[in-house]
C-alpha positions as CSV (number, residue, x, y, z in Angstrom):
1,M,-13.8,1.2,-12.4
2,S,-14.7,-1.3,-10.0
3,G,-10.6,-2.9,-10.4
4,L,-9.4,0.6,-9.1
5,I,-12.2,0.4,-6.3
6,Y,-10.6,-3.4,-5.4
7,L,-6.8,-1.5,-5.8
8,G,-8.1,1.0,-3.5
9,I,-9.6,-1.5,-0.8
10,A,-6.4,-3.2,-1.4
11,I,-4.2,-0.7,-0.6
12,V,-5.9,0.6,2.9
13,G,-6.0,-3.0,3.9
14,E,-2.2,-3.1,3.5
15,V,-1.7,-0.1,4.8
16,I,-3.7,-0.9,8.7
17,A,-1.5,-4.8,8.3
18,T,1.4,-2.8,7.9
19,S,0.9,-0.6,10.5
20,F,0.3,-3.3,13.0
21,L,3.3,-4.9,12.4
22,R,5.1,-3.4,14.6
23,A,2.6,-3.9,17.2
24,S,2.7,-7.4,16.5
25,A,6.0,-7.4,18.7
26,G,7.0,-10.1,15.9
27,F,3.4,-11.8,16.9
28,T,3.6,-12.4,20.1
29,Q,0.7,-10.0,21.1
30,L,-2.4,-11.2,19.9
31,I,-4.6,-8.4,19.0
32,P,-2.3,-7.0,16.3
33,T,-1.4,-10.0,15.7
34,L,-4.5,-11.1,14.2
35,V,-5.0,-7.3,12.7
36,V,-2.2,-8.1,10.4
37,I,-3.4,-12.0,9.1
38,V,-6.8,-10.8,8.6
39,G,-5.3,-7.3,7.1
40,Y,-3.3,-9.4,4.6
41,G,-5.7,-11.4,3.6
42,F,-8.4,-9.0,2.9
43,T,-5.2,-7.2,0.9
44,F,-4.5,-10.2,-1.0
45,Y,-8.6,-11.1,-2.0
46,F,-9.1,-7.4,-2.8
47,F,-5.8,-7.3,-4.9
48,S,-7.0,-10.4,-7.0
49,L,-10.1,-8.7,-7.5
50,A,-8.2,-5.9,-9.3
51,L,-6.2,-7.8,-11.3
52,Q,-9.1,-8.5,-12.9
53,T,-9.1,-5.3,-15.1
54,I,-5.8,-4.2,-13.9
55,P,-2.5,-5.6,-15.5
56,V,-0.7,-6.8,-13.0
57,G,2.4,-5.2,-13.8
58,I,0.8,-1.3,-13.2
59,G,-1.6,-2.8,-9.9
60,Y,1.5,-4.2,-8.2
61,A,3.1,-0.7,-8.9
62,I,0.5,1.7,-7.9
63,W,-0.4,-0.9,-4.8
64,S,3.2,-0.4,-3.4
65,G,4.2,2.4,-4.3
66,T,1.2,3.9,-2.8
67,G,1.4,1.6,0.0
68,I,5.5,3.2,1.0
69,V,4.1,6.5,1.1
70,L,1.2,6.3,3.4
71,I,3.6,3.7,5.8
72,S,6.1,6.4,5.9
73,I,3.4,9.0,6.7
74,I,2.0,7.0,9.6
75,A,5.1,5.9,10.5
76,Y,6.0,9.6,10.9
77,F,3.0,10.4,12.9
78,A,2.4,7.3,15.0
79,H,5.8,6.2,15.4
80,G,8.3,9.4,15.5
81,Q,10.0,8.2,12.5
82,T,12.0,11.0,10.2
83,L,13.0,11.6,7.4
84,D,16.0,12.7,5.6
85,L,16.5,15.1,2.6
86,P,17.3,11.6,0.3
87,A,14.3,9.8,1.7
88,M,11.6,12.3,1.5
89,I,13.3,12.9,-2.6
90,G,12.5,9.1,-2.6
91,I,9.3,9.3,-1.7
92,G,8.2,12.0,-3.7
93,L,9.8,10.0,-6.8
94,I,7.8,7.0,-5.9
95,L,4.5,9.6,-5.5
96,A,5.2,11.1,-8.7
97,G,5.6,7.7,-10.6
98,V,2.2,6.7,-9.0
99,L,0.5,9.9,-10.6
100,V,2.4,9.2,-13.7
101,I,0.6,5.8,-13.7
102,N,-2.6,7.0,-13.0
103,L,-2.7,9.8,-15.1
104,F,-1.0,9.5,-18.0
105,S,-0.5,5.7,-18.7
106,Q,-2.6,4.2,-21.2
107,S,-1.2,0.7,-19.9
108,S,-3.7,0.4,-17.3
109,A,-6.0,-0.4,-19.7
110,H,-7.2,-4.4,-20.3
């Protein structure tokens, strides 16, 4: 169970770091740049801990899929990014894939 907690922490760190990439303005703004650097360091540390008990393929699929969905939601509210129907369908399929892995896959057992 601790692997899933570590994975959740890694996902949150990645979403925060990625959310600050735009504000870093190509790493020219100090505070957002520091948030990105520290956030990704934090993310990869906790992701490495998660991979001690979660297979890398499953962990990465959950991490990247959940990150895509959360970043898209944040971009919609924080930056006014709009998503057309194909984008929303694609994001829905990604979310469905993450749910299928979590709810039905026996591959996540180490």
